[in-house]
Wavefront OBJ file of the C-alpha trace (Angstrom):
o trace
v -58.618 151.858 -27.885
v -57.094 155.244 -28.791
v -56.050 158.070 -26.514
v -58.200 161.133 -25.990
v -55.624 163.116 -27.921
v -55.960 160.849 -30.967
v -59.759 160.977 -30.775
v -59.572 164.782 -30.718
v -57.368 164.705 -33.829
v -59.893 162.439 -35.560
v -62.709 164.796 -34.538
v -60.806 167.700 -36.149
v -60.572 165.663 -39.362
v -64.285 164.797 -39.250
v -65.112 168.504 -38.892
v -63.607 169.140 -42.340
v -66.479 167.265 -44.014
v -70.222 167.961 -44.305
v -72.511 166.658 -41.570
v -73.321 163.010 -42.142
v -70.091 162.356 -44.035
v -67.894 161.211 -41.145
v -66.608 158.250 -43.166
v -64.807 160.707 -45.456
v -62.233 161.093 -42.682
v -61.293 157.389 -42.795
v -57.833 157.872 -44.317
v -56.866 160.535 -41.800
v -58.355 158.555 -38.903
v -56.427 155.427 -39.872
v -53.224 157.472 -40.131
v -53.835 158.934 -36.667
v -54.457 155.471 -35.212
v -51.303 154.141 -36.865
v -49.284 157.075 -35.594
v -50.342 156.262 -32.037
v -50.041 152.463 -32.232
v -47.146 152.098 -34.669
v -49.263 149.931 -36.998
v -52.928 149.034 -37.570
v -54.087 145.901 -35.777
v -57.568 144.749 -36.792
v -58.987 146.105 -33.505
v -57.788 149.600 -34.418
v -59.335 149.400 -37.890
v -62.623 148.219 -36.368
v -62.493 151.004 -33.769
v -61.977 153.647 -36.470
v -64.792 152.176 -38.580
v -67.209 152.120 -35.652
v -66.240 155.645 -34.628
v -66.897 156.867 -38.167
v -70.151 154.912 -38.511
v -69.011 152.647 -41.319
v -68.623 148.916 -41.837
v -65.288 147.564 -40.581
v -64.666 145.888 -43.944
v -64.872 149.294 -45.664
v -62.147 150.693 -43.389
v -60.093 147.525 -43.892
v -60.382 147.952 -47.677
v -58.814 151.403 -47.350
v -56.102 150.221 -44.941
v -55.155 147.271 -47.146
v -55.153 149.248 -50.410
v -52.685 152.017 -49.554
v -49.073 151.136 -48.756
v -48.822 153.903 -46.165
v -50.831 151.763 -43.758
v -49.124 148.901 -41.955
v -51.231 145.868 -41.155
v -48.430 144.224 -39.216
v -45.726 145.674 -36.971
v -42.861 147.503 -38.677
v -39.423 148.619 -37.589
v -38.603 152.004 -36.120
v -37.801 153.185 -39.647
v -39.976 152.059 -42.531
v -38.097 152.558 -45.791
v -40.341 152.499 -48.846
v -38.485 152.291 -52.150
v -40.344 153.312 -55.295
v -40.146 150.545 -57.876
v -42.623 152.017 -60.339
v -41.374 152.183 -63.930
v -39.784 155.678 -63.952
v -37.889 154.976 -60.718
v -36.923 151.496 -61.864
v -35.541 152.899 -65.115
v -33.604 155.464 -63.085
v -32.069 153.050 -60.581
v -34.922 152.164 -58.216
v -34.223 148.451 -58.564
v -30.539 149.054 -57.857
v -31.404 151.121 -54.767
v -33.730 148.364 -53.528
v -31.096 145.717 -54.162
v -28.460 147.752 -52.348
v -30.754 148.206 -49.335
v -31.642 144.510 -49.286
v -27.962 143.595 -49.257
v -26.975 146.293 -46.768
v -29.794 145.513 -44.311
v -29.877 141.759 -44.916
v -33.645 141.721 -45.467
v -36.108 141.593 -48.343
v -39.276 143.542 -49.006
v -41.848 143.265 -46.198
v -39.177 142.169 -43.744
v -37.730 143.818 -40.651
v -34.144 143.693 -39.447
v -33.615 141.444 -36.403
v -32.955 144.494 -34.206
v -36.364 145.945 -35.167
v -34.811 149.086 -36.567
v -35.617 148.888 -40.311
v -38.503 147.543 -42.376
v -38.153 147.536 -46.161
v -41.219 148.108 -48.319
v -41.849 148.352 -52.027
v -43.809 151.422 -53.093
v -45.776 152.393 -56.156
v -45.169 155.888 -57.500
v -44.199 158.270 -54.747
v -44.793 161.197 -57.104
v -41.212 162.422 -57.441
v -40.069 160.841 -60.710
v -37.677 163.702 -61.434
v -35.700 162.807 -58.291
v -35.560 159.071 -59.021
v -34.742 156.778 -57.471
v -36.802 157.900 -54.496
v -37.467 156.543 -51.046
v -39.907 157.453 -48.319
v -38.926 157.225 -44.641
v -41.803 156.549 -42.220
v -44.391 157.849 -44.705
v -43.160 161.397 -44.027
v -39.709 162.120 -45.400
v -39.038 161.928 -49.136
v -35.456 161.178 -50.167
v -34.377 161.549 -53.791
v -31.422 160.522 -55.936
v -30.869 157.485 -53.703
v -27.617 156.085 -55.003
v -25.479 153.887 -52.688
v -23.583 156.815 -51.167
v -26.851 158.644 -50.376
v -28.360 155.467 -48.930
v -25.289 155.020 -46.722
v -25.601 158.612 -45.463
v -29.290 158.113 -44.685
v -28.745 154.829 -42.841
v -25.917 156.376 -40.843
v -28.145 159.301 -39.902
v -30.964 156.955 -38.823
v -28.618 154.780 -36.729
l 1 2 3 4 5 6 7 8 9 10 11 12 13 14 15 16 17 18 19 20 21 22 23 24 25 26 27 28 29 30 31 32 33 34 35 36 37 38 39 40 41 42 43 44 45 46 47 48 49 50 51 52 53 54 55 56 57 58 59 60 61 62 63 64 65 66 67 68 69 70 71 72 73 74 75 76 77 78 79 80 81 82 83 84 85 86 87 88 89 90 91 92 93 94 95 96 97 98 99 100 101 102 103 104 105 106 107 108 109 110 111 112 113 114 115 116 117 118 119 120 121 122 123 124 125 126 127 128 129 130 131 132 133 134 135 136 137 138 139 140 141 142 143 144 145 146 147 148 149 150 151 152 153 154 155 156 157
């Protein structure tokens, strides 16, 4: 299901935990699988669970709880806007609304060209830089007013 390279990465994560605690690497293993596949189909979640010696439902519980995991295909750029209270009070709702209008999609939707998926996030841990956005679970962007959003979208085009 996964490449040898991805399996080796998972093995490196497993090695960080005591013997017999392979399941502790579930979050990292799911992230590695998603990185390779672009999202987490149920077969990938089951593969990870089996590889780690845990019940598939336990791995699915992790994958469905955290918004960094995608259980359906997403666009090339996944934009996660924090709408938790501090960000909302500092313009997070406005940033989300601007993106919805600009991209022509709502939360959990992907643009017709497959380029952007818009997600709603809960506390990205950067309240002082609100409103904040996360690009592809890796790049944190702060102070996301319309002009900053325009610059980011232009850069990603």
